[in-house]
Kinemage of the C-alpha trace (Angstrom):
@kinemage 1
@onewidth
@group {chain A} dominant
@subgroup {mainchain}
@vectorlist {calphas} color= white
{ca met a 1} P 57.390 84.163 88.021
{ca arg a 2} L 59.381 83.143 91.061
{ca thr a 3} L 60.724 79.625 91.561
{ca phe a 4} L 60.021 77.654 94.731
{ca leu a 5} L 61.049 74.201 95.900
{ca leu a 6} L 58.400 72.213 97.740
{ca leu a 7} L 59.731 69.330 99.791
{ca ser a 8} L 56.834 67.111 100.786
{ca thr a 9} L 56.413 64.295 103.253
{ca leu a 10} L 53.332 62.115 102.939
{ca ser a 11} L 51.237 61.253 105.979
{ca pro a 12} L 49.980 57.676 106.434
{ca gln a 13} L 46.768 58.833 104.705
{ca gly a 14} L 48.802 60.278 101.812
{ca leu a 15} L 50.823 57.075 101.483
{ca gln a 16} L 47.609 55.050 101.329
{ca thr a 17} L 46.220 57.346 98.629
{ca leu a 18} L 49.451 57.044 96.625
{ca ala a 19} L 49.383 53.251 96.890
{ca thr a 20} L 45.777 52.962 95.729
{ca thr a 21} L 45.613 55.848 93.214
{ca pro a 22} L 49.091 56.985 92.104
{ca glu a 23} L 47.569 59.215 89.412
{ca arg a 24} L 46.405 61.465 92.274
{ca leu a 25} L 49.856 63.106 92.030
{ca phe a 26} L 48.898 64.580 88.663
{ca glu a 27} L 45.572 65.805 90.036
{ca val a 28} L 47.429 67.695 92.785
{ca asn a 29} L 49.634 69.306 90.125
{ca arg a 30} L 46.506 70.512 88.314
{ca glu a 31} L 45.147 71.851 91.601
{ca ile a 32} L 48.395 73.800 92.098
{ca glu a 33} L 47.780 75.386 88.690
{ca gly a 34} L 44.259 76.286 89.777
{ca leu a 35} L 45.748 78.059 92.797
{ca gly a 36} L 48.060 80.175 90.639
{ca gly a 37} L 51.238 78.066 90.481
{ca arg a 38} L 52.777 75.701 87.956
{ca val a 39} L 54.707 72.499 88.635
{ca val a 40} L 57.808 72.682 86.457
{ca arg a 41} L 59.499 69.448 87.546
{ca gln a 42} L 58.938 66.774 90.166
{ca trp a 43} L 60.951 63.940 91.680
{ca ala a 44} L 60.217 61.120 94.104
{ca leu a 45} L 62.881 61.020 96.819
{ca leu a 46} L 64.381 58.454 99.149
{ca gly a 47} L 65.125 59.800 102.606
{ca ala a 48} L 63.481 62.345 104.894
{ca tyr a 49} L 61.211 63.700 102.141
{ca asp a 50} L 58.989 61.843 99.684
{ca phe a 51} L 58.840 64.368 96.831
{ca leu a 52} L 60.606 67.455 95.526
{ca ser a 53} L 58.540 69.730 93.308
{ca val a 54} L 59.861 72.760 91.471
{ca val a 55} L 56.951 75.191 91.346
{ca glu a 56} L 56.679 78.583 89.680
{ca ala a 57} L 54.332 81.146 91.220
{ca pro a 58} L 53.961 84.922 91.002
{ca gly a 59} L 55.162 85.440 94.567
{ca glu a 60} L 55.421 84.295 98.154
{ca glu a 61} L 51.767 84.959 98.880
{ca val a 62} L 50.637 82.533 96.179
{ca ile a 63} L 53.047 79.768 97.209
{ca ala a 64} L 52.028 80.263 100.854
{ca arg a 65} L 48.385 79.762 99.869
{ca ile a 66} L 49.290 76.658 97.839
{ca ser a 67} L 51.291 75.147 100.727
{ca thr a 68} L 48.585 75.993 103.260
{ca glu a 69} L 45.741 74.564 101.195
{ca leu a 70} L 47.631 71.360 100.412
{ca ser a 71} L 48.786 70.921 104.027
{ca ala a 72} L 45.257 71.454 105.368
{ca arg a 73} L 44.146 68.238 103.674
{ca gly a 74} L 46.268 66.181 106.048
{ca ser a 75} L 47.828 63.983 103.370
{ca ala a 76} L 51.243 65.699 103.376
{ca thr a 77} L 53.408 68.304 105.062
{ca phe a 78} L 55.536 70.754 103.096
{ca glu a 79} L 58.749 72.665 103.483
{ca thr a 80} L 58.884 75.517 100.990
{ca leu a 81} L 62.133 77.095 99.824
{ca val a 82} L 62.666 80.129 97.603
{ca ala a 83} L 65.051 79.449 94.704
{ca ile a 84} L 67.047 82.477 93.548
{ca pro a 85} L 68.913 82.191 90.250
{ca val a 86} L 72.645 82.572 90.873
{ca asp a 87} L 73.003 85.424 88.362
{ca glu a 88} L 70.300 87.381 90.194
{ca leu a 89} L 72.052 86.776 93.506
{ca ile a 90} L 75.348 87.996 92.069
{ca glu a 91} L 73.646 91.136 90.758
{ca thr a 92} L 72.385 91.941 94.243
{ca leu a 93} L 75.853 91.396 95.714
{ca asp a 94} L 77.514 93.580 93.099
{ca val a 95} L 76.042 96.821 94.432
{ca pro a 96} L 78.281 99.831 93.810
{ca asp a 97} L 79.514 101.719 96.875
{ca pro a 98} L 77.712 105.102 96.887
{ca ala a 99} L 80.731 106.688 98.632
{ca ala a 100} L 83.148 105.585 95.905
{ca pro a 101} L 84.407 108.319 93.510
């Protein structure tokens, strides 16, 4: 499973839904699971974004579908980031030089 960070900003409609039915957040998490992902951790934020969700999914195609389907509802917009574990990044940087003896 790959790890993705979803930064979300609620629309006025999404803010109204949150104010009247805050448990809707958990329903969205279950819907993400139904689309092939899994919410690992979630935070409410102060600032430019309203929520940060750490989501695991098999790949970019699945997270793209999740982001698209959630965005199409009009209650939030999403910025999706790929999270690469540092040890995996280091492994990719530590490629031996094929010309070296």
